[in-house]
C-alpha positions as CSV (number, residue, x, y, z in Angstrom):
1,X,-13.9,-51.2,1.5
2,X,-17.3,-49.9,0.5
3,X,-19.1,-52.8,2.2
4,X,-17.3,-52.3,5.4
5,X,-18.2,-48.6,5.7
6,X,-21.2,-48.0,3.4
7,X,-21.7,-44.4,4.7
8,X,-18.5,-43.5,3.0
9,X,-20.4,-43.8,-0.3
10,X,-22.4,-40.8,0.7
11,X,-19.3,-38.6,0.7
12,X,-17.8,-40.3,-2.4
13,X,-14.6,-40.8,-0.4
14,X,-13.4,-44.2,-1.7
15,X,-14.5,-43.6,-5.2
16,X,-11.9,-42.4,-7.6
17,X,-13.5,-41.5,-10.9
18,X,-17.0,-43.0,-11.6
19,X,-18.7,-42.7,-8.2
20,X,-16.7,-39.6,-7.3
21,X,-17.9,-37.8,-10.3
22,X,-21.5,-38.7,-9.4
23,X,-21.1,-37.7,-5.8
24,X,-19.3,-34.5,-6.6
25,X,-21.5,-33.8,-9.6
26,X,-24.5,-33.9,-7.3
27,X,-23.0,-31.3,-5.0
28,X,-21.9,-29.1,-7.9
29,X,-25.3,-29.0,-9.4
30,X,-26.2,-26.4,-6.8
31,X,-23.6,-24.1,-8.3
32,X,-23.4,-22.4,-11.5
33,X,-21.0,-24.9,-13.2
34,X,-20.6,-28.6,-13.5
35,X,-17.6,-30.9,-13.5
36,X,-17.5,-30.8,-17.3
37,X,-17.1,-27.0,-17.2
38,X,-14.0,-27.3,-15.0
39,X,-11.1,-27.4,-17.6
40,X,-7.7,-28.4,-16.3
41,X,-5.5,-25.8,-17.9
42,X,-2.2,-25.8,-16.0
43,X,0.9,-27.8,-17.0
44,X,3.7,-29.0,-14.7
45,X,5.7,-25.7,-14.9
46,X,3.0,-23.2,-14.2
47,X,0.8,-25.4,-12.0
48,X,3.4,-27.1,-9.8
49,X,7.0,-25.8,-10.2
50,X,6.3,-22.0,-10.1
51,X,4.1,-22.1,-6.9
52,X,6.4,-24.6,-5.1
53,X,9.5,-22.5,-5.9
54,X,7.9,-19.3,-4.7
55,X,6.6,-20.9,-1.6
56,X,10.0,-22.2,-0.7
57,X,11.7,-18.9,-1.6
58,X,10.3,-17.1,1.4
59,X,11.6,-14.0,3.2
60,X,13.9,-16.4,5.0
61,X,15.9,-16.7,1.8
62,X,16.7,-13.0,1.8
63,X,16.9,-12.2,5.5
64,X,18.1,-15.3,7.3
65,X,20.6,-17.0,5.0
66,X,23.4,-14.9,6.4
67,X,22.2,-15.5,9.9
68,X,22.4,-19.3,9.4
69,X,25.9,-19.2,7.8
70,X,27.2,-16.7,10.4
71,X,26.2,-18.7,13.4
72,X,26.5,-22.3,12.1
73,X,29.4,-21.8,9.7
74,X,29.5,-23.4,6.3
75,X,29.9,-27.0,7.4
76,X,27.1,-27.0,10.0
77,X,25.0,-24.9,7.6
78,X,25.3,-27.5,4.9
79,X,24.6,-30.2,7.4
80,X,21.3,-28.4,8.3
81,X,20.5,-28.0,4.7
82,X,20.9,-31.7,3.9
83,X,19.0,-32.8,7.0
84,X,16.1,-30.4,6.2
85,X,15.8,-31.5,2.6
86,X,16.1,-35.1,3.7
87,X,13.1,-34.6,6.0
88,X,11.0,-32.9,3.3
89,X,12.1,-35.6,0.8
90,X,10.2,-38.2,2.8
91,X,7.0,-36.1,2.5
92,X,7.7,-35.6,-1.2
93,X,8.1,-39.3,-1.8
94,X,4.7,-39.9,0.0
95,X,3.1,-37.3,-2.2
96,X,4.5,-39.0,-5.3
97,X,3.3,-42.4,-4.2
98,X,-0.2,-41.2,-3.4
99,X,-0.6,-38.9,-6.4
100,X,0.4,-41.7,-8.8
101,X,-1.8,-44.3,-7.2
102,X,-5.0,-43.2,-8.7
103,X,-7.0,-40.3,-10.2
104,X,-6.4,-37.0,-8.4
105,X,-9.1,-34.4,-8.2
106,X,-9.2,-30.9,-6.6
107,X,-8.3,-30.5,-3.0
108,X,-4.6,-31.3,-3.0
109,X,-3.4,-32.8,0.2
110,X,-6.9,-33.2,1.6
111,X,-8.1,-35.2,-1.4
112,X,-5.1,-37.5,-1.3
113,X,-5.3,-38.1,2.4
114,X,-9.0,-38.7,2.5
115,X,-8.9,-41.2,-0.3
116,X,-6.0,-43.0,1.4
117,X,-7.0,-42.9,5.1
118,X,-10.7,-42.2,5.0
119,X,-12.9,-39.2,5.7
120,X,-12.2,-39.1,9.5
121,X,-8.5,-38.4,9.0
122,X,-9.0,-36.6,5.7
123,X,-11.7,-34.3,7.0
124,X,-10.0,-33.4,10.2
125,X,-6.6,-32.9,8.6
126,X,-8.1,-31.0,5.7
127,X,-10.0,-28.6,8.0
128,X,-6.8,-27.9,10.1
129,X,-4.8,-27.5,6.9
130,X,-7.3,-25.0,5.6
131,X,-7.3,-22.9,8.8
132,X,-3.5,-23.0,8.8
133,X,-3.4,-21.7,5.2
134,X,-5.9,-18.9,6.1
135,X,-3.8,-17.8,9.1
136,X,-0.6,-18.0,7.0
137,X,-2.2,-15.8,4.4
138,X,-2.9,-13.2,7.1
139,X,0.7,-13.4,8.4
140,X,2.2,-13.0,4.9
141,X,0.0,-10.0,4.2
142,X,0.8,-8.4,7.5
143,X,4.5,-9.0,7.1
144,X,4.4,-7.4,3.6
145,X,2.6,-4.3,4.9
146,X,5.0,-3.9,7.8
147,X,8.0,-4.3,5.3
148,X,6.4,-1.6,3.0
149,X,5.8,0.7,5.9
150,X,9.3,0.4,7.1
151,X,10.5,1.8,3.8
152,X,7.7,4.1,2.9
153,X,6.0,4.9,6.2
154,X,6.2,8.3,7.8
155,X,7.7,8.8,11.2
156,X,4.8,8.6,13.6
157,X,6.1,11.7,15.4
158,X,6.4,13.8,12.2
159,X,3.6,15.4,10.3
160,X,5.7,16.1,7.3
161,X,6.7,13.5,4.7
162,X,10.5,13.1,4.2
163,X,11.8,11.5,1.0
164,X,10.2,8.1,0.4
165,X,8.5,8.1,3.8
166,X,5.0,9.2,2.6
167,X,2.6,6.6,4.0
168,X,0.9,7.4,7.3
169,X,1.2,4.8,10.0
170,X,-1.1,3.5,12.8
171,X,-3.3,0.6,13.7
172,X,-6.2,1.5,11.3
173,X,-3.8,2.4,8.5
174,X,-2.2,-1.0,8.9
175,X,-5.7,-2.6,8.6
176,X,-6.3,-0.5,5.5
177,X,-3.1,-1.4,3.8
178,X,-3.5,-5.1,4.7
179,X,-7.1,-5.0,3.3
180,X,-5.9,-3.5,0.1
181,X,-3.2,-6.2,-0.3
182,X,-5.7,-8.9,0.5
183,X,-8.1,-7.4,-2.0
184,X,-5.5,-7.7,-4.6
185,X,-5.0,-11.3,-3.8
186,X,-8.7,-11.9,-3.9
187,X,-9.1,-10.3,-7.4
188,X,-6.3,-12.5,-8.7
189,X,-7.8,-15.7,-7.2
190,X,-11.3,-14.8,-8.3
191,X,-10.3,-14.5,-11.9
192,X,-9.0,-18.0,-11.9
193,X,-6.0,-20.3,-11.6
194,X,-4.7,-19.3,-15.0
195,X,-4.3,-15.6,-14.0
196,X,-2.7,-16.7,-10.7
197,X,-0.2,-18.9,-12.6
198,X,0.7,-15.9,-14.9
199,X,1.0,-13.6,-11.9
200,X,3.2,-16.1,-10.1
201,X,5.4,-16.5,-13.1
202,X,6.0,-12.7,-13.3
203,X,6.8,-12.7,-9.5
204,X,9.2,-15.6,-10.1
205,X,11.0,-13.6,-12.7
206,X,11.4,-10.7,-10.3
207,X,12.7,-12.9,-7.5
208,X,15.1,-14.5,-10.0
209,X,16.4,-11.1,-10.9
210,X,16.9,-10.4,-7.2
211,X,18.9,-13.6,-6.9
212,X,21.0,-12.9,-10.0
213,X,21.9,-9.5,-8.5
214,X,23.0,-11.2,-5.3
215,X,25.2,-13.7,-7.3
216,X,26.9,-11.1,-9.5
217,X,27.5,-8.5,-6.8
218,X,30.8,-10.1,-5.6
219,X,32.1,-9.8,-9.2
220,X,31.3,-6.0,-9.2
221,X,31.8,-4.7,-5.7
222,X,35.2,-4.1,-4.2
223,X,36.1,-5.1,-0.6
224,X,34.8,-2.6,2.0
225,X,34.2,-2.1,5.8
226,X,31.0,-1.1,7.5
227,X,30.0,0.5,10.8
228,X,27.0,-1.3,12.4
229,X,25.5,0.0,15.6
230,X,23.0,-1.9,17.8
231,X,21.1,-0.2,20.6
232,X,20.2,-2.3,23.7
233,X,17.9,-0.6,26.1
234,X,18.0,3.2,26.4
235,X,21.7,3.9,26.8
236,X,23.7,0.8,25.8
237,X,25.0,0.8,22.3
238,X,27.4,-1.5,20.6
239,X,29.3,-0.7,17.4
240,X,31.1,-3.3,15.2
241,X,33.2,-2.9,12.1
242,X,32.7,-6.0,9.9
243,X,34.2,-6.2,6.4
244,X,33.1,-7.5,3.0
245,X,36.1,-9.1,1.4
246,X,34.8,-10.4,-1.9
247,X,35.9,-13.9,-2.9
248,X,38.6,-14.8,-0.4
249,X,40.1,-18.1,0.7
250,X,40.9,-16.9,4.2
251,X,37.3,-15.7,4.6
252,X,36.0,-19.1,3.5
253,X,38.4,-20.9,5.9
254,X,37.3,-18.7,8.8
255,X,33.7,-19.4,8.1
256,X,33.9,-23.2,7.9
257,X,33.3,-24.0,11.5
258,X,30.4,-22.9,13.8
259,X,30.5,-20.0,16.2
260,X,27.2,-19.8,17.9
261,X,26.8,-16.5,19.8
262,X,24.2,-14.0,21.0
263,X,21.6,-12.9,18.5
264,X,21.7,-9.1,18.2
265,X,17.9,-8.7,17.9
266,X,16.8,-11.1,20.8
267,X,20.0,-11.1,22.9
268,X,19.6,-14.9,23.3
269,X,22.3,-17.5,22.8
270,X,22.0,-19.4,19.5
271,X,22.6,-23.1,19.2
272,X,22.4,-25.8,16.5
273,X,18.7,-26.4,17.3
274,X,17.6,-22.7,17.2
275,X,19.5,-22.0,14.0
276,X,18.1,-25.2,12.4
277,X,14.6,-24.2,13.4
278,X,15.0,-20.9,11.6
279,X,16.6,-22.5,8.6
280,X,13.9,-25.3,8.3
281,X,11.2,-22.7,7.7
282,X,12.8,-22.0,4.3
283,X,12.1,-25.6,3.3
284,X,8.3,-25.5,3.8
285,X,5.8,-24.8,1.0
286,X,6.3,-28.1,-0.8
287,X,2.5,-28.7,-0.9
288,X,1.9,-25.6,-3.0
289,X,1.9,-27.5,-6.3
290,X,-0.2,-30.4,-4.9
291,X,-2.9,-28.0,-3.7
292,X,-3.4,-27.0,-7.4
293,X,-4.3,-30.6,-8.3
294,X,-7.8,-29.6,-9.6
295,X,-6.3,-27.2,-12.1
296,X,-3.6,-29.5,-13.5
297,X,-4.0,-31.2,-16.9
298,X,-2.3,-34.4,-15.6
299,X,-2.0,-34.2,-11.8
300,X,-0.7,-37.7,-11.4
301,X,2.3,-36.8,-13.6
302,X,2.7,-33.1,-12.8
303,X,2.6,-33.3,-9.0
304,X,5.6,-35.7,-8.5
305,X,7.7,-34.4,-11.4
306,X,7.1,-30.7,-10.7
307,X,7.6,-31.0,-7.0
308,X,10.9,-32.9,-7.3
309,X,12.3,-30.5,-9.9
310,X,11.2,-27.4,-7.8
311,X,12.8,-28.8,-4.6
312,X,16.0,-29.7,-6.4
313,X,16.1,-26.1,-7.8
314,X,15.6,-24.5,-4.5
315,X,18.2,-26.8,-2.9
316,X,20.8,-25.7,-5.5
317,X,20.0,-22.0,-4.9
318,X,20.4,-22.3,-1.2
319,X,23.6,-24.3,-1.6
320,X,25.1,-21.6,-3.9
321,X,24.1,-18.8,-1.5
322,X,25.7,-20.6,1.4
323,X,29.0,-20.9,-0.5
324,X,28.7,-17.3,-1.7
325,X,28.2,-15.8,1.7
326,X,30.9,-17.9,3.5
327,X,33.5,-17.0,0.9
328,X,32.8,-13.2,0.7
329,X,31.6,-11.9,4.1
330,X,33.4,-12.2,7.4
331,X,31.4,-13.7,10.3
332,X,31.0,-10.4,12.1
333,X,29.0,-9.1,9.2
334,X,26.8,-12.2,8.9
335,X,25.8,-12.3,12.5
336,X,25.3,-8.6,12.9
337,X,23.2,-7.8,9.9
338,X,20.1,-9.8,8.8
339,X,19.9,-7.8,5.6
340,X,23.4,-8.6,4.5
341,X,22.2,-9.2,0.9
342,X,21.0,-5.6,0.8
343,X,24.3,-4.2,2.2
344,X,26.5,-6.0,-0.3
345,X,24.3,-5.7,-3.4
346,X,25.0,-3.6,-6.5
347,X,21.5,-2.1,-6.1
348,X,20.0,-2.7,-2.7
349,X,16.4,-2.1,-3.8
350,X,16.7,-5.4,-5.8
351,X,16.6,-7.3,-2.5
352,X,13.8,-5.2,-1.1
353,X,11.6,-5.9,-4.2
354,X,12.4,-9.5,-3.8
355,X,11.2,-9.5,-0.3
356,X,7.9,-7.8,-1.3
357,X,7.4,-10.3,-4.2
358,X,8.1,-13.3,-2.0
359,X,5.6,-12.1,0.6
360,X,2.9,-11.3,-2.0
361,X,3.3,-14.6,-3.8
362,X,3.1,-16.5,-0.5
363,X,-0.1,-14.7,0.4
364,X,-1.7,-15.5,-3.0
365,X,-0.5,-19.1,-2.8
366,X,-2.0,-19.6,0.7
367,X,-5.3,-18.0,-0.4
368,X,-5.8,-20.0,-3.6
369,X,-4.6,-23.2,-2.0
370,X,-6.9,-22.8,1.0
371,X,-9.9,-22.1,-1.3
372,X,-9.3,-25.4,-3.2
373,X,-9.2,-27.3,0.0
374,X,-12.4,-25.7,1.3
375,X,-14.1,-26.5,-2.1
376,X,-13.1,-30.1,-1.9
377,X,-14.4,-30.4,1.7
378,X,-17.7,-28.9,0.5
379,X,-18.0,-31.3,-2.4
380,X,-17.5,-34.2,-0.1
381,X,-20.3,-32.9,2.2
382,X,-18.3,-33.7,5.3
383,X,-19.4,-30.7,7.3
384,X,-23.0,-30.3,5.9
385,X,-24.8,-27.0,5.4
386,X,-22.2,-24.6,6.8
387,X,-19.9,-25.4,3.9
388,X,-22.5,-26.1,1.3
389,X,-22.2,-22.7,-0.5
390,X,-18.5,-23.4,-0.9
391,X,-19.3,-26.0,-3.5
392,X,-20.6,-23.4,-5.9
393,X,-18.4,-22.8,-9.0
394,X,-18.4,-20.3,-11.9
395,X,-19.1,-21.3,-15.5
396,X,-15.3,-21.9,-15.9
397,X,-15.1,-24.1,-12.9
398,X,-13.5,-21.6,-10.5
399,X,-14.7,-22.1,-6.9
400,X,-15.3,-18.4,-6.3
401,X,-17.5,-18.8,-3.2
402,X,-14.6,-20.8,-1.6
403,X,-12.3,-17.9,-2.5
404,X,-14.7,-15.4,-0.8
405,X,-14.9,-17.6,2.3
406,X,-11.1,-17.7,2.4
407,X,-10.8,-13.9,1.9
408,X,-13.3,-13.2,4.8
409,X,-11.5,-15.6,7.1
410,X,-8.1,-14.2,6.1
411,X,-9.3,-10.6,6.8
412,X,-10.5,-11.8,10.3
413,X,-7.1,-13.4,10.9
414,X,-5.3,-10.2,10.1
415,X,-7.5,-8.3,12.6
416,X,-6.9,-10.9,15.3
417,X,-3.2,-10.8,14.7
418,X,-3.1,-7.0,15.0
419,X,-5.2,-7.2,18.2
420,X,-2.9,-9.8,19.6
421,X,0.2,-7.7,18.8
422,X,-1.3,-4.7,20.4
423,X,-2.3,-6.7,23.5
424,X,1.1,-8.2,23.9
425,X,2.8,-4.8,23.2
426,X,0.9,-3.1,26.0
427,X,0.8,-6.0,28.5
428,X,4.4,-7.2,28.1
429,X,7.1,-5.8,30.4
430,X,9.7,-3.5,29.1
431,X,12.6,-5.4,27.6
432,X,16.1,-4.4,26.5
433,X,16.4,-6.8,23.6
434,X,13.9,-5.6,21.0
435,X,10.7,-3.9,20.0
436,X,7.6,-4.8,18.0
437,X,8.6,-3.6,14.6
438,X,12.0,-5.1,14.9
439,X,10.5,-8.5,15.8
440,X,8.0,-8.4,13.0
441,X,10.2,-7.7,10.0
442,X,14.0,-7.3,10.0
443,X,16.7,-5.2,11.4
444,X,17.1,-1.5,10.4
445,X,20.1,-1.4,8.1
446,X,21.3,2.1,7.3
447,X,20.8,4.9,9.8
448,X,18.6,8.0,9.3
449,X,21.7,10.2,9.2
450,X,22.8,8.6,5.9
451,X,19.4,9.6,4.4
452,X,18.8,6.1,3.1
453,X,15.9,3.6,3.5
454,X,15.6,1.5,6.6
455,X,14.6,-2.1,6.5
456,X,13.1,-4.2,9.3
457,X,12.9,-8.0,9.7
458,X,10.1,-10.6,9.8
């Protein structure tokens, strides 16, 4: 291989340990550390399983599971779940094959692709993967801020704080809050992967508590009915009276088949394809553990084992939630309330906290994963001087310059996203099927007259 494309030796692309260490060592000499000062500290659980589980437990878990079961029914929902996990299992098998086929260094998916297909494919895919991670970080941060403002934000038309609504709102306030959240992610990633792993583990515990509260709620709550009102346009309102039955065989039987109908937030007809598209987003994030390859003690063993265990765990959780919803909530409740888990929870803030933690962990995962990809690109010298500073590492081997690069680009992506939202908000025609905050987060659950918190959907 090396004789056919000798320039590849310059980038150290087809070398695995010996030549790669020389090539990457030469690049790293410009930094503060060296390859020997880059200890691999993370094991399979903290380095692969925790990041992968949190990446797959996105906001979709809390705010779209009921939507999927309500429209598709239990049988179609399970079919979608099996198809989605079959698709990602093909990717997982590819990751397992590549990661066990030689030494794996930092860079995750980029490193494995470039060593398998060459720098042309690896460099182009790696750069696009990096940009996608950066934009995803901005989206997660913006979604988290909007969710926080929906609970704690003051009414724009009121100068007085009421209850929990104490945070001022507006374009620049959103930029400020997003910058603070992004700064928190930056601090965690700058300290190092070991702090990120500990923070992720704490977040996983919180998310697990939220899931436990969802599972035990049917054992505590009694059957009840709700009044849910949707407003379409200025004058058209629709009120439905769904019920929560608890574990009930009749409810399960009624929820077995599909019943695709109009979505209350977009007023569009749902189908198998549209519901599956929403459901499939909950199966992404399987590369989170692979992106930490440079921090793992034994990446060739940890990546395949940790990824398979994490995916199996998330599949089991989704399966249990599908069965739980279909046997306790009537279809009218599932299709008319995205936040059904909050409505039928023993303590609704549990779910809200879970949403916040899922968004924060996704943002941190995107930032640290993107920084490792950028660092690997810089070490391979594929893009020359523009990325040369990204090869610098700290004395502990943490690519802090790559983290700073990613933080700057993520901040820019947040600003661009906000500008795009404002542009579309002012340029788009008046519609009768939704508004900007409703489209960003999730539907408002209780009304103001009940003096409770509102929740919007992402």
